[in-house]
N, C-alpha and C positions, 0 to 999 in steps of 0.2 A: 498490253500484253505485258505478263510480268517476265515473260522468258521465254524462249523460239520453242514451239511446238506447243504451249501451253492454252490451247484455245478458250480453257475454262472462261477468262475473265471477260471475254467477248458476249458469250451465250445469250443476256440479256439483254443487250443492245441488237443480238442478232435476229434474236424472237421477235422483238419491238418492229425489226422493219419489216420482217419477214407476214408479219401479223397487218401490217400498214398494207404492205402491198398486196398482198391479197385483200384486203376488205375497200380498200380506198385508190392505191394507184393505177393497178391494173383496169378498174372499173369508169376511168375518168380519163376524159382527154383533155390536155391543159393545151393552151394557146402561149404563155408566157412563163420566163421563169419565176416574176411575181405570185402568178397563180400558183403553181407549186408549192413557192416558200407559205405562202396562204393557209393552203389545204393543208400542209403537213403542222404549222401552227393546228390548227381549228381541229386535225385530227387527234394531235397531246392531249390538249383540254381534255376533247369525247372522252380519250382512251383512261385518263386519270381520274375523270370524274362522273363519269356516264356509262361507260362499257361495263358490263357486270359478268365478274369471271367467276366461272364452278369453284375452280381450286381455293377460290377465297371465302366462299360460303356463300357464292352468290352475292356480293359487295361490289361497287365498283373500287378499284386502288383510294384512291384516298379516304373510301370510307372505312375500309378496312384499316387503314392506316388509324384514325379517328379511334375507333374502336380497341384498338390496339392496347 
């Protein structure tokens, strides 16, 4: 954050973690810390390459960036 009470800098990462928790974390039981790390890295790959977003014209984030 750039200064006190400036939450706009945090918005993208807060949105990502909120989406991750609702789509994956709360639906899965993890036995070890390594399982969580593996799941997070797999979800980030899925989020960037396969998860279609309506506000990006129905494209995945990486597809949208390539088209731009």
